[in-house]
C-alpha positions as CSV (number, residue, x, y, z in Angstrom):
1,M,31.1,9.4,-2.7
2,R,29.1,9.0,-5.9
3,I,25.4,9.9,-5.6
4,P,23.2,7.0,-6.7
5,R,21.5,7.6,-10.1
6,E,18.1,6.6,-11.4
7,G,18.0,2.8,-11.7
8,D,20.8,2.2,-9.2
9,Y,20.2,0.1,-6.1
10,V,20.9,1.2,-2.5
11,A,20.6,-0.5,0.8
12,I,18.6,1.3,3.5
13,Q,19.6,1.0,7.2
14,S,17.5,2.2,10.1
15,Y,19.1,2.7,13.5
16,K,17.9,3.4,16.9
17,H,19.0,6.4,19.0
18,N,21.5,4.2,20.9
19,G,23.3,3.5,17.6
20,K,22.2,-0.1,17.2
21,L,21.1,-1.2,13.7
22,H,17.3,-1.8,13.7
23,R,16.4,-2.9,10.2
24,T,17.9,-3.2,6.7
25,W,16.3,-3.2,3.3
26,R,18.7,-4.8,0.9
27,D,17.9,-3.5,-2.6
28,T,15.9,-0.3,-3.0
29,M,15.8,1.0,-6.6
30,V,16.6,4.7,-6.9
31,L,14.1,6.6,-8.9
32,K,15.3,10.1,-8.3
33,T,18.0,11.9,-6.2
34,S,18.4,15.6,-5.6
35,E,20.5,17.6,-3.2
36,D,17.7,17.2,-0.6
37,A,15.8,14.1,-1.3
38,L,15.9,10.5,-2.5
39,I,12.9,8.7,-4.0
40,G,13.0,5.0,-4.5
41,V,10.9,1.8,-4.7
42,N,10.9,-1.4,-2.8
43,D,9.2,-4.4,-4.5
44,H,9.6,-7.8,-2.9
45,T,12.7,-6.4,-1.2
46,L,14.6,-8.4,1.4
47,V,14.3,-6.9,4.8
48,T,16.5,-8.1,7.7
49,E,15.5,-7.3,11.3
50,S,18.1,-6.6,14.1
51,D,17.3,-10.0,15.5
52,G,18.2,-11.8,12.2
53,R,14.6,-12.4,11.0
54,R,14.2,-11.9,7.3
55,W,11.2,-11.2,5.2
56,L,10.2,-9.8,1.8
57,T,8.1,-6.7,1.3
58,R,4.7,-7.8,-0.1
59,E,3.8,-5.0,-2.5
60,P,5.5,-2.2,-4.5
61,A,6.2,0.8,-2.3
62,I,7.5,4.2,-3.2
63,V,9.9,5.5,-0.5
64,Y,10.6,9.2,0.2
65,F,13.6,10.4,2.3
66,H,14.5,14.0,2.9
67,R,17.7,15.7,4.3
68,H,15.8,18.4,6.2
69,Y,12.5,16.8,7.4
70,W,12.5,14.4,10.4
71,F,10.3,11.8,8.7
72,N,10.3,9.4,5.8
73,V,7.3,8.1,3.9
74,I,6.5,4.7,2.4
75,A,3.6,4.7,0.0
76,M,2.4,1.0,-0.3
77,I,0.6,0.4,-3.5
78,R,-2.2,-2.1,-2.8
79,E,-5.3,-3.3,-4.6
80,G,-7.6,-1.4,-2.2
81,G,-5.6,1.8,-2.7
82,V,-2.5,3.4,-1.4
83,S,-1.6,3.1,2.3
84,Y,1.1,5.1,3.9
85,Y,3.5,4.3,6.6
86,C,5.4,7.3,7.9
87,N,8.4,7.0,10.2
88,L,9.4,9.9,12.5
89,A,13.1,9.7,12.0
90,S,16.2,11.8,11.6
91,P,17.0,13.2,8.1
92,F,18.9,10.7,6.1
93,T,22.5,10.5,5.4
94,L,24.1,8.5,2.5
95,D,27.5,6.8,2.4
96,Q,29.1,4.0,0.3
97,E,27.3,1.4,2.5
98,A,23.7,2.6,2.6
99,L,21.1,5.3,3.0
100,K,20.9,5.7,6.9
101,Y,18.6,7.2,9.4
102,I,17.6,7.0,13.1
103,D,14.1,5.7,13.7
104,Y,12.4,7.5,16.5
105,D,9.6,5.0,17.1
106,L,6.6,7.3,16.3
107,D,4.8,6.4,13.2
108,V,1.8,7.7,11.3
109,K,-0.3,5.2,9.3
110,V,-2.6,6.6,6.6
111,F,-5.3,4.3,5.2
112,P,-6.7,4.5,1.7
113,D,-9.8,6.2,3.1
114,G,-7.7,9.0,4.5
115,E,-7.9,7.8,8.2
116,K,-4.7,8.6,10.1
117,R,-3.4,6.9,13.2
118,L,-0.4,7.9,15.3
119,L,1.3,4.6,16.3
120,D,3.9,3.5,18.9
121,V,3.6,6.5,21.3
122,D,4.3,4.1,24.2
123,E,7.5,2.8,22.5
124,Y,8.6,6.4,21.9
125,E,8.1,7.3,25.5
126,E,9.9,4.1,26.7
127,H,12.9,4.7,24.4
128,S,13.0,8.4,25.2
129,A,13.4,7.7,28.9
130,M,15.8,4.7,28.4
131,W,18.1,6.5,25.9
132,Q,17.5,10.1,27.2
133,Y,16.4,11.7,23.9
134,P,17.5,15.4,24.1
135,A,14.6,17.9,24.7
136,M,15.5,19.5,21.4
137,T,15.0,16.2,19.6
138,D,11.6,15.7,21.2
139,K,10.6,19.2,20.2
140,I,11.8,18.7,16.6
141,L,10.0,15.4,16.3
142,K,6.7,16.8,17.6
143,R,7.0,19.7,15.2
144,N,7.6,17.3,12.3
145,V,4.5,15.3,13.3
146,E,2.6,18.6,12.6
147,V,4.3,19.1,9.3
148,L,3.7,15.5,8.3
149,V,-0.1,15.7,9.2
150,D,-0.3,19.0,7.2
151,W,1.2,17.3,4.2
152,I,-1.2,14.4,4.6
153,D,-4.2,16.7,4.9
154,K,-3.2,18.7,1.9
155,G,-2.2,15.8,-0.3
156,K,1.3,17.3,-0.6
157,G,4.3,15.5,-2.1
158,P,4.2,11.7,-1.6
159,F,0.6,12.0,-0.4
160,S,-0.7,12.9,-3.8
161,Q,-2.0,10.1,-6.1
162,A,-0.3,11.8,-9.0
163,Y,3.0,11.5,-7.2
164,V,2.5,7.8,-6.5
165,D,1.4,7.2,-10.1
166,L,4.3,9.1,-11.6
167,W,7.0,7.3,-9.6
168,Y,5.3,3.9,-9.9
169,N,5.2,4.2,-13.7
170,R,8.8,5.3,-13.7
171,Y,9.7,2.2,-11.7
172,L,7.8,0.0,-14.2
173,Q,9.7,1.6,-17.1
174,L,13.1,1.2,-15.4
175,S,12.4,-2.4,-14.5
176,H,11.1,-3.1,-18.1
177,R,7.7,-4.1,-16.9
178,V,5.9,-1.8,-19.2
């Protein structure tokens, strides 16, 4: 399978632990790929929910996926500053169809002022019981929450304003908006 290159578009598919498709983003522009990561951007991207509802993303967002970390990061570029939505999820895989991952319900939201909130703990506990998440998966996810919070606190990777500026400017160049 050919690795997507800068300027290519890929679909993103999130699944739940039971194997059911959860959500699809139709056209994410690839900004960078490496052996371990993919950085892209969504800007007014069509999103389809598992129940068939469809909507467009509202603002440009830099997306970060990694093959070794159990989270992905969405940096939403808004007038009031950058907000982050972080999904605790399996590392991504990539095939001819899409970039794919399993969404494990837990999310961390980071507001422009740096406030962090852990979201959907009840949903995680409900799905963990219903689908019998393995104990090792639970342990890995809890460890990755710690890694994620450390990245947020240290402004590492996608949590750096310089990172957001770099990739957003690259998107503007590729989309001929500069």
